[in-house]
C-alpha positions as YAML, in Angstrom:
chain: A
units: angstrom
residues:
- id: 1
  name: MET
  ca: [-40.01, -5.62, -50.47]
- id: 2
  name: LYS
  ca: [-37.23, -5.91, -53.02]
- id: 3
  name: ARG
  ca: [-36.50, -2.18, -52.74]
- id: 4
  name: ILE
  ca: [-36.36, -2.42, -48.91]
- id: 5
  name: ALA
  ca: [-33.96, -5.36, -49.14]
- id: 6
  name: ILE
  ca: [-31.69, -3.40, -51.52]
- id: 7
  name: LEU
  ca: [-31.75, -0.37, -49.19]
- id: 8
  name: ASN
  ca: [-30.82, -2.59, -46.22]
- id: 9
  name: ILE
  ca: [-27.89, -4.08, -48.13]
- id: 10
  name: PHE
  ca: [-26.78, -0.56, -49.13]
- id: 11
  name: ALA
  ca: [-27.00, 0.66, -45.53]
- id: 12
  name: LEU
  ca: [-24.99, -2.28, -44.23]
- id: 13
  name: SER
  ca: [-22.34, -1.73, -46.90]
- id: 14
  name: LEU
  ca: [-22.13, 1.95, -45.99]
- id: 15
  name: LEU
  ca: [-21.69, 1.11, -42.30]
- id: 16
  name: CYS
  ca: [-18.91, -1.35, -43.15]
- id: 17
  name: ILE
  ca: [-17.15, 1.30, -45.24]
- id: 18
  name: ILE
  ca: [-17.43, 3.86, -42.43]
- id: 19
  name: GLY
  ca: [-16.23, 1.32, -39.88]
- id: 20
  name: CYS
  ca: [-13.26, 0.34, -42.00]
- id: 21
  name: SER
  ca: [-12.45, 3.99, -42.61]
- id: 22
  name: ASP
  ca: [-12.44, 4.72, -38.84]
- id: 23
  name: SER
  ca: [-10.26, 1.73, -38.04]
- id: 24
  name: ASN
  ca: [-7.62, 2.77, -40.59]
- id: 25
  name: ASP
  ca: [-7.22, 6.37, -39.52]
- id: 26
  name: GLY
  ca: [-3.84, 5.48, -38.02]
- id: 27
  name: PRO
  ca: [-2.56, 4.43, -34.61]
- id: 28
  name: SER
  ca: [-4.75, 5.34, -31.64]
- id: 29
  name: SER
  ca: [-3.60, 8.22, -29.50]
- id: 30
  name: SER
  ca: [-1.59, 7.29, -26.40]
- id: 31
  name: PRO
  ca: [-3.52, 7.17, -23.11]
- id: 32
  name: GLU
  ca: [-3.78, 10.44, -21.21]
- id: 33
  name: LYS
  ca: [-1.20, 10.58, -18.44]
- id: 34
  name: ILE
  ca: [-2.15, 11.12, -14.81]
- id: 35
  name: VAL
  ca: [0.17, 13.75, -13.38]
- id: 36
  name: CYS
  ca: [1.04, 13.84, -9.69]
- id: 37
  name: ASP
  ca: [3.29, 16.76, -8.78]
- id: 38
  name: LYS
  ca: [1.93, 17.18, -5.26]
- id: 39
  name: PHE
  ca: [1.45, 14.62, -2.49]
- id: 40
  name: ASN
  ca: [1.71, 16.32, 0.88]
- id: 41
  name: LEU
  ca: [0.80, 14.12, 3.83]
- id: 42
  name: LYS
  ca: [-0.03, 16.09, 6.95]
- id: 43
  name: ALA
  ca: [-0.23, 14.52, 10.40]
- id: 44
  name: THR
  ca: [-0.46, 16.21, 13.79]
- id: 45
  name: LEU
  ca: [-0.94, 14.74, 17.24]
- id: 46
  name: ASP
  ca: [-3.05, 16.19, 20.04]
- id: 47
  name: GLY
  ca: [-2.88, 13.88, 23.03]
- id: 48
  name: GLN
  ca: [-4.01, 10.53, 21.62]
- id: 49
  name: LEU
  ca: [-5.84, 12.11, 18.68]
- id: 50
  name: LEU
  ca: [-4.00, 11.88, 15.37]
- id: 51
  name: LYS
  ca: [-5.23, 14.25, 12.66]
- id: 52
  name: VAL
  ca: [-4.31, 13.20, 9.14]
- id: 53
  name: SER
  ca: [-4.99, 14.74, 5.72]
- id: 54
  name: ILE
  ca: [-3.54, 14.61, 2.22]
- id: 55
  name: ASP
  ca: [-3.07, 17.52, -0.18]
- id: 56
  name: THR
  ca: [-2.59, 16.18, -3.70]
- id: 57
  name: ASP
  ca: [-3.46, 16.76, -7.34]
- id: 58
  name: LEU
  ca: [-4.41, 13.10, -7.90]
- id: 59
  name: PRO
  ca: [-8.01, 12.22, -8.90]
- id: 60
  name: ASP
  ca: [-10.45, 11.67, -6.02]
- id: 61
  name: ASN
  ca: [-10.94, 7.99, -6.96]
- id: 62
  name: THR
  ca: [-7.21, 7.19, -6.59]
- id: 63
  name: LYS
  ca: [-6.72, 4.26, -4.23]
- id: 64
  name: LEU
  ca: [-4.62, 4.82, -1.11]
- id: 65
  name: MET
  ca: [-3.06, 2.59, 1.52]
- id: 66
  name: PHE
  ca: [-2.68, 4.17, 4.94]
- id: 67
  name: SER
  ca: [-0.85, 2.97, 8.04]
- id: 68
  name: VAL
  ca: [0.26, 4.15, 11.46]
- id: 69
  name: SER
  ca: [2.88, 1.99, 13.14]
- id: 70
  name: ARG
  ca: [5.66, 1.83, 15.69]
- id: 71
  name: LEU
  ca: [8.97, 0.02, 15.25]
- id: 72
  name: LEU
  ca: [10.70, -2.26, 17.72]
- id: 73
  name: ASN
  ca: [13.96, -4.17, 17.70]
- id: 74
  name: ILE
  ca: [14.75, -7.67, 18.94]
- id: 75
  name: ALA
  ca: [17.79, -8.28, 21.11]
- id: 76
  name: TYR
  ca: [19.29, -11.01, 18.93]
- id: 77
  name: ASP
  ca: [20.39, -8.94, 15.93]
- id: 78
  name: GLN
  ca: [18.47, -5.66, 16.23]
- id: 79
  name: GLU
  ca: [16.13, -6.77, 13.46]
- id: 80
  name: GLU
  ca: [13.25, -4.31, 13.11]
- id: 81
  name: PHE
  ca: [9.59, -5.26, 13.36]
- id: 82
  name: SER
  ca: [6.67, -2.96, 12.65]
- id: 83
  name: VAL
  ca: [3.55, -3.18, 14.82]
- id: 84
  name: ALA
  ca: [0.56, -1.26, 13.46]
- id: 85
  name: TYR
  ca: [-2.01, 0.95, 15.10]
- id: 86
  name: PHE
  ca: [-3.90, 1.19, 11.81]
- id: 87
  name: ASN
  ca: [-3.83, -0.42, 8.37]
- id: 88
  name: GLU
  ca: [-6.54, 0.97, 6.13]
- id: 89
  name: ARG
  ca: [-7.46, 1.37, 2.47]
- id: 90
  name: GLY
  ca: [-9.35, 4.28, 0.99]
- id: 91
  name: THR
  ca: [-9.32, 6.91, -1.75]
- id: 92
  name: VAL
  ca: [-7.98, 10.43, -2.13]
- id: 93
  name: GLY
  ca: [-11.53, 11.74, -1.93]
- id: 94
  name: GLN
  ca: [-12.10, 10.06, 1.43]
- id: 95
  name: TRP
  ca: [-8.94, 11.58, 2.90]
- id: 96
  name: GLY
  ca: [-8.98, 15.03, 1.31]
- id: 97
  name: ASP
  ca: [-10.86, 16.68, 4.19]
- id: 98
  name: GLY
  ca: [-8.82, 14.78, 6.75]
- id: 99
  name: LYS
  ca: [-9.61, 12.25, 9.45]
- id: 100
  name: THR
  ca: [-9.10, 12.13, 13.20]
- id: 101
  name: LEU
  ca: [-7.94, 8.80, 14.64]
- id: 102
  name: LEU
  ca: [-7.58, 7.62, 18.22]
- id: 103
  name: LEU
  ca: [-4.22, 6.02, 18.99]
- id: 104
  name: ASP
  ca: [-5.19, 3.26, 21.40]
- id: 105
  name: GLU
  ca: [-2.03, 2.07, 23.15]
- id: 106
  name: ASN
  ca: [-3.87, -0.92, 24.67]
- id: 107
  name: LYS
  ca: [-4.75, -2.23, 21.21]
- id: 108
  name: TRP
  ca: [-1.14, -1.71, 20.10]
- id: 109
  name: LEU
  ca: [0.13, -3.66, 23.12]
- id: 110
  name: LEU
  ca: [-2.31, -6.49, 22.32]
- id: 111
  name: ARG
  ca: [-0.90, -6.63, 18.79]
- id: 112
  name: LEU
  ca: [2.58, -6.77, 20.30]
- id: 113
  name: GLU
  ca: [1.49, -9.70, 22.49]
- id: 114
  name: ASP
  ca: [0.15, -11.44, 19.39]
- id: 115
  name: LEU
  ca: [3.54, -10.99, 17.73]
- id: 116
  name: LYS
  ca: [5.26, -12.43, 20.82]
- id: 117
  name: ALA
  ca: [2.89, -15.43, 20.71]
- id: 118
  name: ARG
  ca: [4.04, -16.13, 17.15]
- id: 119
  name: TRP
  ca: [7.65, -15.85, 18.28]
- id: 120
  name: LEU
  ca: [6.88, -18.39, 21.01]
- id: 121
  name: ILE
  ca: [5.67, -20.80, 18.32]
- id: 122
  name: LEU
  ca: [9.10, -20.47, 16.68]
- id: 123
  name: GLU
  ca: [10.78, -21.24, 19.99]
- id: 124
  name: VAL
  ca: [8.62, -24.36, 20.44]
- id: 125
  name: ALA
  ca: [9.45, -25.39, 16.87]
- id: 126
  name: LYS
  ca: [13.14, -24.95, 17.68]
- id: 127
  name: GLN
  ca: [12.91, -27.21, 20.75]
- id: 128
  name: ARG
  ca: [10.98, -29.89, 18.84]
- id: 129
  name: THR
  ca: [13.51, -29.76, 16.00]
- id: 130
  name: ILE
  ca: [16.36, -30.29, 18.47]
- id: 131
  name: SER
  ca: [14.52, -33.18, 20.16]
- id: 132
  name: ILE
  ca: [13.81, -34.90, 16.82]
- id: 133
  name: TYR
  ca: [17.13, -34.33, 15.04]
- id: 134
  name: GLY
  ca: [19.40, -34.06, 18.06]
- id: 135
  name: GLY
  ca: [20.35, -30.57, 16.98]
- id: 136
  name: ILE
  ca: [19.54, -27.90, 14.46]
- id: 137
  name: PRO
  ca: [19.82, -29.03, 10.81]
- id: 138
  name: PRO
  ca: [22.43, -27.24, 8.66]
- id: 139
  name: GLY
  ca: [21.04, -24.06, 7.10]
- id: 140
  name: TRP
  ca: [18.49, -23.55, 9.89]
- id: 141
  name: GLU
  ca: [20.92, -22.29, 12.51]
- id: 142
  name: GLU
  ca: [20.55, -18.55, 11.95]
- id: 143
  name: GLU
  ca: [16.75, -18.51, 12.06]
- id: 144
  name: LEU
  ca: [16.24, -21.04, 14.85]
- id: 145
  name: ASN
  ca: [18.99, -19.60, 17.04]
- id: 146
  name: LYS
  ca: [17.30, -16.21, 17.21]
- id: 147
  name: THR
  ca: [15.97, -15.11, 20.56]
- id: 148
  name: TYR
  ca: [12.93, -12.96, 19.99]
- id: 149
  name: GLU
  ca: [13.17, -10.69, 22.98]
- id: 150
  name: VAL
  ca: [12.17, -7.05, 22.59]
- id: 151
  name: ASP
  ca: [15.25, -4.91, 23.12]
- id: 152
  name: LYS
  ca: [13.80, -1.47, 22.46]
- id: 153
  name: ILE
  ca: [10.62, 0.17, 21.25]
- id: 154
  name: SER
  ca: [10.77, 3.30, 19.15]
- id: 155
  name: ASP
  ca: [9.67, 6.62, 20.68]
- id: 156
  name: THR
  ca: [8.25, 7.72, 17.34]
- id: 157
  name: ILE
  ca: [5.27, 6.61, 15.31]
- id: 158
  name: GLU
  ca: [5.36, 6.41, 11.52]
- id: 159
  name: VAL
  ca: [2.39, 7.70, 9.51]
- id: 160
  name: ARG
  ca: [2.49, 6.49, 5.89]
- id: 161
  name: MET
  ca: [0.28, 6.84, 2.84]
- id: 162
  name: VAL
  ca: [0.96, 5.06, -0.45]
- id: 163
  name: VAL
  ca: [-0.65, 5.11, -3.88]
- id: 164
  name: PRO
  ca: [-0.29, 1.39, -4.77]
- id: 165
  name: ILE
  ca: [0.13, -0.12, -8.24]
- id: 166
  name: ASN
  ca: [-3.21, -1.99, -8.22]
- id: 167
  name: GLN
  ca: [-5.47, 0.92, -9.17]
- id: 168
  name: SER
  ca: [-9.03, 0.18, -10.34]
- id: 169
  name: ASN
  ca: [-9.08, 3.27, -12.57]
- id: 170
  name: PRO
  ca: [-7.89, 2.03, -16.01]
- id: 171
  name: ARG
  ca: [-6.38, 5.46, -16.74]
- id: 172
  name: PHE
  ca: [-3.46, 4.55, -14.46]
- id: 173
  name: GLY
  ca: [-2.50, 1.71, -16.78]
- id: 174
  name: TRP
  ca: [-0.75, -1.51, -15.85]
- id: 175
  name: ARG
  ca: [1.20, -1.07, -12.63]
- id: 176
  name: ASN
  ca: [0.72, 2.74, -12.84]
- id: 177
  name: GLU
  ca: [2.54, 3.02, -16.17]
- id: 178
  name: ASN
  ca: [0.54, 6.18, -17.01]
- id: 179
  name: LEU
  ca: [1.28, 7.84, -13.67]
- id: 180
  name: VAL
  ca: [3.89, 10.59, -14.01]
- id: 181
  name: GLY
  ca: [4.99, 13.70, -12.17]
- id: 182
  name: LYS
  ca: [7.40, 15.12, -9.62]
- id: 183
  name: ALA
  ca: [5.91, 13.11, -6.73]
- id: 184
  name: VAL
  ca: [6.06, 9.74, -8.49]
- id: 185
  name: SER
  ca: [8.77, 7.25, -7.54]
- id: 186
  name: THR
  ca: [10.26, 5.61, -10.62]
- id: 187
  name: GLU
  ca: [12.76, 3.41, -8.79]
- id: 188
  name: GLY
  ca: [11.31, -0.05, -8.27]
- id: 189
  name: LEU
  ca: [7.52, 0.13, -8.06]
- id: 190
  name: ARG
  ca: [5.87, 3.13, -9.69]
- id: 191
  name: VAL
  ca: [4.11, 4.56, -6.64]
- id: 192
  name: VAL
  ca: [3.56, 7.77, -4.73]
- id: 193
  name: GLU
  ca: [4.46, 7.81, -1.04]
- id: 194
  name: GLY
  ca: [4.19, 10.18, 1.88]
- id: 195
  name: GLU
  ca: [5.58, 9.67, 5.38]
- id: 196
  name: VAL
  ca: [5.55, 11.62, 8.64]
- id: 197
  name: GLN
  ca: [7.47, 10.74, 11.81]
- id: 198
  name: ILE
  ca: [5.96, 11.94, 15.10]
- id: 199
  name: HIS
  ca: [7.61, 11.78, 18.52]
- id: 200
  name: TYR
  ca: [5.21, 9.83, 20.71]
- id: 201
  name: PRO
  ca: [6.80, 7.67, 23.44]
- id: 202
  name: LEU
  ca: [4.78, 4.63, 24.47]
- id: 203
  name: LYS
  ca: [3.28, 4.93, 27.95]
- id: 204
  name: TYR
  ca: [2.86, 1.57, 29.65]
...
């Protein structure tokens, strides 16, 4: 028993020495960078069918944000608003072989009506503010004086794909700090973006 106890103590001491030796080998190597030199978003329209794919050298588990939208302007100051056909999340692997999406104009028009309903709430708020205060309080004039009437709707749709900063793969690092390459934007957020504009007048 005594010999076993001595051997156990020796083994533990040896493990501690090995562990200490490993931890003092010097600074750990820097994380491997993820290189993105290619991020080609492809989008073609056939009638109402939108075919989308992405050609990239990013890992298959890279998170993506995808959207298809149409812009409109309000009459008051030509401020732009984006109304979406699609807003989806996925990965490079899910989009690599491409997807075909149906552009449903009725759904887009319903989303536009929802936006107009929210504008109506602002108009009601404006009238209530005037009735309570006898006018518009200083500092509120610009926002409450807006008239949210649609002046024009764009004849093009915008297809966008973005590699956001909140990646689940730890190799990307905090806010994509380990993401590098020709396709990476380094101004502002460290992201990768692709965009395609397609002429597609709204029929209604």
